[in-house]
N, CA, C and O atoms as a printed pandas DataFrame, in Angstrom:
     atom_number atom_name residue_name chain_id  residue_number  x_coord  y_coord  z_coord
0              1         N          MET        A               1  -25.185  -19.889   15.227
1              2        CA          MET        A               1  -23.943  -19.147   15.111
2              3         C          MET        A               1  -23.664  -18.839   13.637
3              4         O          MET        A               1  -24.087  -19.585   12.754
4              5         N          ALA        A               2  -22.964  -17.758   13.380
5              6        CA          ALA        A               2  -22.688  -17.326   12.009
6              7         C          ALA        A               2  -21.793  -18.336   11.300
7              8         O          ALA        A               2  -20.965  -19.003   11.921
8              9         N          ASN        A               3  -21.977  -18.430   10.005
9             10        CA          ASN        A               3  -21.151  -19.312    9.188
10            11         C          ASN        A               3  -19.860  -18.573    8.851
11            12         O          ASN        A               3  -19.862  -17.706    7.978
12            13         N          ARG        A               4  -18.773  -18.894    9.518
13            14        CA          ARG        A               4  -17.512  -18.167    9.365
14            15         C          ARG        A               4  -16.584  -18.890    8.405
15            16         O          ARG        A               4  -16.562  -20.119    8.342
16            17         N          LYS        A               5  -15.812  -18.096    7.653
17            18        CA          LYS        A               5  -14.818  -18.663    6.753
18            19         C          LYS        A               5  -13.464  -18.486    7.414
19            20         O          LYS        A               5  -13.098  -17.366    7.771
20            21         N          GLY        A               6  -12.727  -19.542    7.582
21            22        CA          GLY        A               6  -11.426  -19.464    8.223
22            23         C          GLY        A               6  -11.367  -20.368    9.426
23            24         O          GLY        A               6  -12.257  -21.188    9.652
24            25         N          VAL        A               7  -10.314  -20.212   10.193
25            26        CA          VAL        A               7  -10.126  -21.033   11.389
26            27         C          VAL        A               7   -9.914  -20.118   12.588
27            28         O          VAL        A               7   -9.465  -18.979   12.457
28            29         N          PHE        A               8  -10.243  -20.638   13.738
29            30        CA          PHE        A               8  -10.037  -19.890   14.978
30            31         C          PHE        A               8   -8.590  -20.089   15.427
31            32         O          PHE        A               8   -8.103  -21.217   15.489
32            33         N          ILE        A               9   -7.918  -19.001   15.734
33            34        CA          ILE        A               9   -6.569  -19.059   16.285
34            35         C          ILE        A               9   -6.634  -18.419   17.661
35            36         O          ILE        A               9   -6.985  -17.246   17.792
36            37         N          GLY        A              10   -6.301  -19.181   18.671
37            38        CA          GLY        A              10   -6.318  -18.647   20.026
38            39         C          GLY        A              10   -4.952  -18.099   20.397
39            40         O          GLY        A              10   -3.924  -18.688   20.062
40            41         N          ALA        A              11   -4.947  -16.980   21.083
41            42        CA          ALA        A              11   -3.690  -16.394   21.534
42            43         C          ALA        A              11   -3.959  -15.553   22.776
43            44         O          ALA        A              11   -4.998  -14.904   22.890
44            45         N          TYR        A              12   -3.025  -15.575   23.685
45            46        CA          TYR        A              12   -3.107  -14.719   24.862
46            47         C          TYR        A              12   -2.315  -13.445   24.590
47            48         O          TYR        A              12   -1.133  -13.495   24.249
48            49         N          VAL        A              13   -2.976  -12.313   24.743
49            50        CA          VAL        A              13   -2.314  -11.021   24.566
50            51         C          VAL        A              13   -2.583  -10.177   25.811
51            52         O          VAL        A              13   -3.606  -10.356   26.472
52            53         N          PRO        A              14   -1.681   -9.270   26.129
53            54        CA          PRO        A              14   -1.929   -8.388   27.275
54            55         C          PRO        A              14   -3.200   -7.564   27.060
55            56         O          PRO        A              14   -3.531   -7.198   25.932
56            57         N          ASN        A              15   -3.889   -7.286   28.134
57            58        CA          ASN        A              15   -5.155   -6.564   28.056
58            59         C          ASN        A              15   -4.998   -5.190   27.413
59            60         O          ASN        A              15   -5.868   -4.763   26.654
60            61         N          HIS        A              16   -3.897   -4.491   27.705
61            62        CA          HIS        A              16   -3.707   -3.154   27.120
62            63         C          HIS        A              16   -3.565   -3.240   25.598
63            64         O          HIS        A              16   -3.993   -2.328   24.891
64            65         N          LEU        A              17   -2.970   -4.321   25.083
65            66        CA          LEU        A              17   -2.844   -4.504   23.642
66            67         C          LEU        A              17   -4.214   -4.784   23.016
67            68         O          LEU        A              17   -4.538   -4.258   21.951
68            69         N          LYS        A              18   -4.999   -5.602   23.676
69            70        CA          LYS        A              18   -6.341   -5.895   23.178
70            71         C          LYS        A              18   -7.176   -4.617   23.119
71            72         O          LYS        A              18   -7.885   -4.379   22.142
72            73         N          GLU        A              19   -7.091   -3.804   24.158
73            74        CA          GLU        A              19   -7.869   -2.564   24.179
74            75         C          GLU        A              19   -7.398   -1.592   23.107
75            76         O          GLU        A              19   -8.217   -0.908   22.492
76            77         N          SER        A              20   -6.093   -1.521   22.874
77            78        CA          SER        A              20   -5.569   -0.663   21.808
78            79         C          SER        A              20   -6.077   -1.120   20.448
79            80         O          SER        A              20   -6.489   -0.303   19.625
80            81         N          LEU        A              21   -6.044   -2.436   20.215
81            82        CA          LEU        A              21   -6.551   -2.975   18.952
82            83         C          LEU        A              21   -8.047   -2.721   18.806
83            84         O          LEU        A              21   -8.517   -2.382   17.719
84            85         N          ARG        A              22   -8.791   -2.881   19.885
85            86        CA          ARG        A              22  -10.230   -2.654   19.844
86            87         C          ARG        A              22  -10.547   -1.200   19.494
87            88         O          ARG        A              22  -11.429   -0.935   18.677
88            89         N          ARG        A              23   -9.817   -0.244   20.121
89            90        CA          ARG        A              23  -10.030    1.182   19.822
90            91         C          ARG        A              23   -9.682    1.504   18.374
91            92         O          ARG        A              23  -10.402    2.238   17.697
92            93         N          ARG        A              24   -8.566    0.944   17.909
93            94        CA          ARG        A              24   -8.151    1.201   16.525
94            95         C          ARG        A              24   -9.179    0.630   15.538
95            96         O          ARG        A              24   -9.513    1.271   14.541
96            97         N          ALA        A              25   -9.670   -0.568   15.822
97            98        CA          ALA        A              25  -10.693   -1.181   14.970
98            99         C          ALA        A              25  -11.957   -0.328   14.950
99           100         O          ALA        A              25  -12.544   -0.110   13.891
100          101         N          ALA        A              26  -12.370    0.148   16.105
101          102        CA          ALA        A              26  -13.581    0.969   16.182
102          103         C          ALA        A              26  -13.402    2.279   15.413
103          104         O          ALA        A              26  -14.337    2.753   14.767
104          105         N          ALA        A              27  -12.207    2.861   15.480
105          106        CA          ALA        A              27  -11.945    4.112   14.770
106          107         C          ALA        A              27  -12.035    3.925   13.257
107          108         O          ALA        A              27  -12.388    4.860   12.538
108          109         N          GLU        A              28  -11.720    2.735   12.773
109          110        CA          GLU        A              28  -11.769    2.451   11.342
110          111         C          GLU        A              28  -13.020    1.662   10.952
111          112         O          GLU        A              28  -13.092    1.099    9.860
112          113         N          HIS        A              29  -14.009    1.625   11.858
113          114        CA          HIS        A              29  -15.296    0.970   11.620
114          115         C          HIS        A              29  -15.132   -0.504   11.246
115          116         O          HIS        A              29  -15.776   -1.001   10.322
116          117         N          ARG        A              30  -14.266   -1.182   11.976
117          118        CA          ARG        A              30  -14.061   -2.614   11.792
118          119         C          ARG        A              30  -14.308   -3.324   13.106
119          120         O          ARG        A              30  -14.328   -2.714   14.175
120          121         N          THR        A              31  -14.498   -4.641   12.997
121          122        CA          THR        A              31  -14.565   -5.437   14.218
122          123         C          THR        A              31  -13.134   -5.747   14.654
123          124         O          THR        A              31  -12.193   -5.594   13.877
124          125         N          LEU        A              32  -12.984   -6.176   15.885
125          126        CA          LEU        A              32  -11.665   -6.556   16.384
126          127         C          LEU        A              32  -11.091   -7.689   15.543
127          128         O          LEU        A              32   -9.899   -7.693   15.237
128          129         N          SER        A              33  -11.924   -8.642   15.172
129          130        CA          SER        A              33  -11.480   -9.759   14.347
130          131         C          SER        A              33  -10.990   -9.285   12.977
131          132         O          SER        A              33   -9.972   -9.775   12.487
132          133         N          GLN        A              34  -11.693   -8.348   12.357
133          134        CA          GLN        A              34  -11.273   -7.812   11.059
134          135         C          GLN        A              34   -9.943   -7.076   11.172
135          136         O          GLN        A              34   -9.094   -7.178   10.287
136          137         N          GLU        A              35   -9.766   -6.342   12.250
137          138        CA          GLU        A              35   -8.516   -5.599   12.436
138          139         C          GLU        A              35   -7.342   -6.543   12.633
139          140         O          GLU        A              35   -6.267   -6.315   12.078
140          141         N          ILE        A              36   -7.530   -7.592   13.410
141          142        CA          ILE        A              36   -6.458   -8.568   13.626
142          143         C          ILE        A              36   -6.139   -9.288   12.322
143          144         O          ILE        A              36   -4.970   -9.523   12.018
144          145         N          THR        A              37   -7.163   -9.640   11.547
145          146        CA          THR        A              37   -6.943  -10.287   10.253
146          147         C          THR        A              37   -6.167   -9.370    9.320
147          148         O          THR        A              37   -5.260   -9.826    8.625
148          149         N          ARG        A              38   -6.508   -8.080    9.291
149          150        CA          ARG        A              38   -5.800   -7.116    8.438
150          151         C          ARG        A              38   -4.331   -7.035    8.825
151          152         O          ARG        A              38   -3.460   -7.027    7.955
152          153         N          ILE        A              39   -4.047   -6.974   10.128
153          154        CA          ILE        A              39   -2.669   -6.877   10.608
154          155         C          ILE        A              39   -1.884   -8.135   10.250
155          156         O          ILE        A              39   -0.730   -8.052    9.831
156          157         N          LEU        A              40   -2.509   -9.298   10.416
157          158        CA          LEU        A              40   -1.830  -10.551   10.080
158          159         C          LEU        A              40   -1.547  -10.651    8.580
159          160         O          LEU        A              40   -0.459  -11.065    8.181
160          161         N          GLU        A              41   -2.514  -10.276    7.752
161          162        CA          GLU        A              41   -2.299  -10.308    6.301
162          163         C          GLU        A              41   -1.169   -9.377    5.900
163          164         O          GLU        A              41   -0.339   -9.729    5.062
164          165         N          GLU        A              42   -1.132   -8.187    6.494
165          166        CA          GLU        A              42   -0.079   -7.220    6.198
166          167         C          GLU        A              42    1.285   -7.758    6.620
167          168         O          GLU        A              42    2.278   -7.555    5.922
168          169         N          ALA        A              43    1.331   -8.438    7.752
169          170        CA          ALA        A              43    2.596   -8.989    8.242
170          171         C          ALA        A              43    3.095  -10.134    7.364
171          172         O          ALA        A              43    4.298  -10.271    7.145
172          173         N          VAL        A              44    2.187  -10.943    6.869
173          174        CA          VAL        A              44    2.579  -12.111    6.078
174          175         C          VAL        A              44    2.809  -11.757    4.607
175          176         O          VAL        A              44    3.787  -12.199    4.005
176          177         N          HIS        A              45    1.909  -10.961    4.032
177          178        CA          HIS        A              45    1.943  -10.698    2.591
178          179         C          HIS        A              45    2.498   -9.330    2.230
179          180         O          HIS        A              45    2.622   -9.021    1.045
180          181         N          GLY        A              46    2.829   -8.520    3.188
181          182        CA          GLY        A              46    3.303   -7.174    2.893
182          183         C          GLY        A              46    2.163   -6.181    2.880
183          184         O          GLY        A              46    0.987   -6.545    2.870
184          185         N          ARG        A              47    2.540   -4.934    2.881
185          186        CA          ARG        A              47    1.542   -3.869    2.935
186          187         C          ARG        A              47    0.715   -3.841    1.658
187          188         O          ARG        A              47    1.259   -3.889    0.554
188          189         N          GLY        A              48   -0.586   -3.765    1.813
189          190        CA          GLY        A              48   -1.488   -3.733    0.666
190          191         C          GLY        A              48   -1.838   -2.314    0.273
191          192         O          GLY        A              48   -1.105   -1.371    0.572
192          193         N          LEU        A              49   -2.942   -2.179   -0.387
193          194        CA          LEU        A              49   -3.432   -0.867   -0.796
194          195         C          LEU        A              49   -4.012   -0.130    0.407
195          196         O          LEU        A              49   -4.405   -0.763    1.387
196          197         N          PRO        A              50   -4.070    1.197    0.345
197          198        CA          PRO        A              50   -4.687    1.956    1.444
198          199         C          PRO        A              50   -6.143    1.539    1.644
199          200         O          PRO        A              50   -6.783    1.016    0.731
200          201         N          ALA        A              51   -6.647    1.775    2.832
201          202        CA          ALA        A              51   -8.024    1.405    3.156
202          203         C          ALA        A              51   -8.981    2.079    2.188
203          204         O          ALA        A              51   -8.842    3.266    1.893
204          205         N          GLY        A              52   -9.933    1.333    1.702
205          206        CA          GLY        A              52  -10.927    1.872    0.784
206          207         C          GLY        A              52  -10.533    1.782   -0.676
207          208         O          GLY        A              52  -11.372    2.020   -1.544
208          209         N          SER        A              53   -9.284    1.448   -0.982
209          210        CA          SER        A              53   -8.846    1.335   -2.373
210          211         C          SER        A              53   -9.228   -0.034   -2.923
211          212         O          SER        A              53   -9.323   -1.019   -2.190
212          213         N          ILE        A              54   -9.441   -0.064   -4.211
213          214        CA          ILE        A              54   -9.800   -1.307   -4.882
214          215         C          ILE        A              54   -8.710   -1.644   -5.884
215          216         O          ILE        A              54   -8.350   -0.807   -6.712
216          217         N          ASP        A              55   -8.186   -2.847   -5.820
217          218        CA          ASP        A              55   -7.174   -3.288   -6.776
218          219         C          ASP        A              55   -7.904   -3.841   -7.987
219          220         O          ASP        A              55   -8.494   -4.920   -7.924
220          221         N          ARG        A              56   -7.866   -3.107   -9.085
221          222        CA          ARG        A              56   -8.599   -3.509  -10.279
222          223         C          ARG        A              56   -7.748   -4.327  -11.240
223          224         O          ARG        A              56   -8.242   -4.803  -12.263
224          225         N          ARG        A              57   -6.468   -4.491  -10.911
225          226        CA          ARG        A              57   -5.614   -5.286  -11.787
226          227         C          ARG        A              57   -5.921   -6.765  -11.610
227          228         O          ARG        A              57   -6.259   -7.218  -10.516
228          229         N          GLU        A              58   -5.800   -7.503  -12.696
229          230        CA          GLU        A              58   -6.028   -8.938  -12.636
230          231         C          GLU        A              58   -4.745   -9.632  -12.224
231          232         O          GLU        A              58   -3.660   -9.057  -12.320
232          233         N          LYS        A              59   -4.867  -10.851  -11.773
233          234        CA          LYS        A              59   -3.696  -11.608  -11.313
234          235         C          LYS        A              59   -2.689  -11.825  -12.438
235          236         O          LYS        A              59   -1.484  -11.849  -12.190
236          237         N          GLU        A              60   -3.168  -11.985  -13.677
237          238        CA          GLU        A              60   -2.285  -12.266  -14.809
238          239         C          GLU        A              60   -1.827  -11.003  -15.532
239          240         O          GLU        A              60   -1.165  -11.107  -16.565
240          241         N          SER        A              61   -2.158   -9.812  -15.025
241          242        CA          SER        A              61   -1.822   -8.580  -15.724
242          243         C          SER        A              61   -0.316   -8.322  -15.679
243          244         O          SER        A              61    0.388   -8.774  -14.775
244          245         N          GLN        A              62    0.154   -7.579  -16.689
245          246        CA          GLN        A              62    1.576   -7.228  -16.769
246          247         C          GLN        A              62    1.918   -6.202  -15.705
247          248         O          GLN        A              62    1.028   -5.567  -15.140
248          249         N          PRO        A              63    3.213   -6.038  -15.430
249          250        CA          PRO        A              63    3.611   -4.976  -14.497
250          251         C          PRO        A              63    3.233   -3.613  -15.058
251          252         O          PRO        A              63    2.862   -3.489  -16.225
252          253         N          ARG        A              64    3.331   -2.602  -14.222
253          254        CA          ARG        A              64    2.990   -1.259  -14.654
254          255         C          ARG        A              64    3.892   -0.820  -15.797
255          256         O          ARG        A              64    4.927   -1.439  -16.041
256          257         N          ARG        A              65    3.517    0.221  -16.486
257          258        CA          ARG        A              65    4.160    0.656  -17.719
258          259         C          ARG        A              65    5.665    0.848  -17.578
259          260         O          ARG        A              65    6.408    0.450  -18.474
260          261         N          ARG        A              66    6.139    1.441  -16.492
261          262        CA          ARG        A              66    7.567    1.721  -16.337
262          263         C          ARG        A              66    8.404    0.451  -16.465
263          264         O          ARG        A              66    9.529    0.502  -16.963
264          265         N          ALA        A              67    7.879   -0.672  -16.027
265          266        CA          ALA        A              67    8.646   -1.912  -16.042
266          267         C          ALA        A              67    8.793   -2.470  -17.449
267          268         O          ALA        A              67    9.695   -3.269  -17.698
268          269         N          THR        A              68    7.928   -2.067  -18.377
269          270        CA          THR        A              68    7.975   -2.651  -19.711
270          271         C          THR        A              68    8.430   -1.665  -20.771
271          272         O          THR        A              68    8.631   -2.069  -21.916
272          273         N          ASP        A              69    8.603   -0.389  -20.446
273          274        CA          ASP        A              69    9.058    0.601  -21.425
274          275         C          ASP        A              69   10.504    0.337  -21.825
275          276         O          ASP        A              69   11.346    0.081  -20.965
276          277         N          PRO        A              70   10.800    0.398  -23.128
277          278        CA          PRO        A              70   12.197    0.239  -23.538
278          279         C          PRO        A              70   13.013    1.484  -23.173
279          280         O          PRO        A              70   12.461    2.580  -23.072
280          281         N          MET        A              71   14.301    1.319  -22.979
281          282        CA          MET        A              71   15.177    2.459  -22.708
282          283         C          MET        A              71   15.511    3.117  -24.036
283          284         O          MET        A              71   15.485    2.396  -25.033
284          285         N          PRO        A              72   15.813    4.371  -24.163
285          286        CA          PRO        A              72   15.694    5.352  -23.087
286          287         C          PRO        A              72   14.239    5.760  -22.911
287          288         O          PRO        A              72   13.458    5.733  -23.862
288          289         N          ARG        A              73   13.890    6.128  -21.720
289          290        CA          ARG        A              73   12.505    6.502  -21.434
290          291         C          ARG        A              73   12.249    7.990  -21.653
291          292         O          ARG        A              73   11.112    8.451  -21.549
292          293         N          ARG        A              74   13.289    8.727  -21.950
293          294        CA          ARG        A              74   13.118   10.152  -22.185
294          295         C          ARG        A              74   12.877   10.408  -23.667
295          296         O          ARG        A              74   13.252    9.595  -24.511
296          297         N          ARG        A              75   12.254   11.533  -23.979
297          298        CA          ARG        A              75   12.026   11.916  -25.374
298          299         C          ARG        A              75   13.316   12.466  -25.966
299          300         O          ARG        A              75   14.192   12.929  -25.236
300          301         N          ALA        A              76   13.428   12.414  -27.269
301          302        CA          ALA        A              76   14.658   12.850  -27.953
302          303         C          ALA        A              76   14.946   14.329  -27.706
303          304         O          ALA        A              76   16.113   14.713  -27.632
304          305         N          GLY        A              77   13.917   15.172  -27.577
305          306        CA          GLY        A              77   14.136   16.603  -27.418
306          307         C          GLY        A              77   14.370   17.058  -25.980
307          308         O          GLY        A              77   14.597   18.246  -25.750
308          309         N          ASP        A              78   14.323   16.160  -25.020
309          310        CA          ASP        A              78   14.506   16.528  -23.614
310          311         C          ASP        A              78   15.953   16.885  -23.327
311          312         O          ASP        A              78   16.875   16.374  -23.962
312          313         N          GLU        A              79   16.134   17.777  -22.353
313          314        CA          GLU        A              79   17.498   18.072  -21.896
314          315         C          GLU        A              79   18.041   16.845  -21.178
315          316         O          GLU        A              79   17.272   16.092  -20.580
316          317         N          PRO        A              80   19.350   16.633  -21.226
317          318        CA          PRO        A              80   19.935   15.510  -20.481
318          319         C          PRO        A              80   19.658   15.660  -18.989
319          320         O          PRO        A              80   19.573   16.773  -18.471
320          321         N          TYR        A              81   19.521   14.542  -18.315
321          322        CA          TYR        A              81   19.230   14.563  -16.889
322          323         C          TYR        A              81   20.346   15.261  -16.126
323          324         O          TYR        A              81   21.523   14.977  -16.347
324          325         N          GLY        A              82   19.982   16.176  -15.229
325          326        CA          GLY        A              82   20.962   16.836  -14.368
326          327         C          GLY        A              82   21.415   18.189  -14.864
327          328         O          GLY        A              82   22.118   18.891  -14.137
328          329         N          THR        A              83   21.039   18.595  -16.090
329          330        CA          THR        A              83   21.451   19.918  -16.550
330          331         C          THR        A              83   20.654   21.000  -15.860
331          332         O          THR        A              83   21.163   22.099  -15.637
332          333         N          GLY        A              84   19.417   20.709  -15.521
333          334        CA          GLY        A              84   18.614   21.635  -14.729
334          335         C          GLY        A              84   18.061   22.794  -15.509
335          336         O          GLY        A              84   16.950   23.239  -15.222
336          337         N          GLY        A              85   18.783   23.305  -16.485
337          338        CA          GLY        A              85   18.292   24.454  -17.232
338          339         C          GLY        A              85   18.341   25.705  -16.369
339          340         O          GLY        A              85   18.829   25.659  -15.240
340          341         N          ASN        A              86   17.844   26.814  -16.882
341          342        CA          ASN        A              86   17.832   28.076  -16.150
342          343         C          ASN        A              86   16.430   28.292  -15.620
343          344         O          ASN        A              86   15.589   28.859  -16.318
344          345         N          LYS        A              87   16.161   27.855  -14.403
345          346        CA          LYS        A              87   14.824   27.907  -13.849
346          347         C          LYS        A              87   14.562   29.194  -13.059
347          348         O          LYS        A              87   13.407   29.489  -12.754
348          349         N          SER        A              88   15.590   29.961  -12.724
349          350        CA          SER        A              88   15.391   31.125  -11.877
350          351         C          SER        A              88   14.885   32.334  -12.645
351          352         O          SER        A              88   14.361   33.267  -12.036
352          353         N          GLY        A              89   15.029   32.343  -13.984
353          354        CA          GLY        A              89   14.525   33.452  -14.770
354          355         C          GLY        A              89   15.575   34.512  -15.047
355          356         O          GLY        A              89   15.311   35.409  -15.848
356          357         N          ASP        A              90   16.748   34.463  -14.436
357          358        CA          ASP        A              90   17.787   35.442  -14.736
358          359         C          ASP        A              90   18.764   34.853  -15.761
359          360         O          ASP        A              90   18.661   33.679  -16.117
360          361         N          ASP        A              91   19.713   35.673  -16.233
361          362        CA          ASP        A              91   20.616   35.246  -17.303
362          363         C          ASP        A              91   22.002   34.876  -16.788
363          364         O          ASP        A              91   22.949   34.840  -17.575
364          365         N          ARG        A              92   22.153   34.600  -15.491
365          366        CA          ARG        A              92   23.481   34.285  -14.959
366          367         C          ARG        A              92   23.958   32.907  -15.402
367          368         O          ARG        A              92   25.150   32.619  -15.297
368          369         N          GLY        A              93   23.076   32.052  -15.889
369          370        CA          GLY        A              93   23.420   30.783  -16.475
370          371         C          GLY        A              93   23.898   29.787  -15.541
371          372         O          GLY        A              93   24.218   28.668  -15.942
C-alpha cells in the first residue's frame, strides 16, 4: 500500500454528494481524496490562492506594499480625491 501522509477520517455522506465531489475532482484532474482535502483546508484556513498559483512569499515576509506605505499615498501633484476632473472632453466643467 502507498505510504500516505496524514490520517484517515471516516465519514458517511449521501451518495449524491459523493458523486458530485467525484465529478468535480475529475473535472479539475484531482483525486476524490485531494478534492476533499482542498475543501477542508479552505474551510479551516480560509480561501487560498487560485488553482495553479504559486505563493512565492516567505512565511516571515512583510505585508504587501500598501500596508507599509506612509500616508499620504498620493503624489503631491495629484488632484484631490473626488474632484474627477473634466473627463468628457467638453468645457461645461
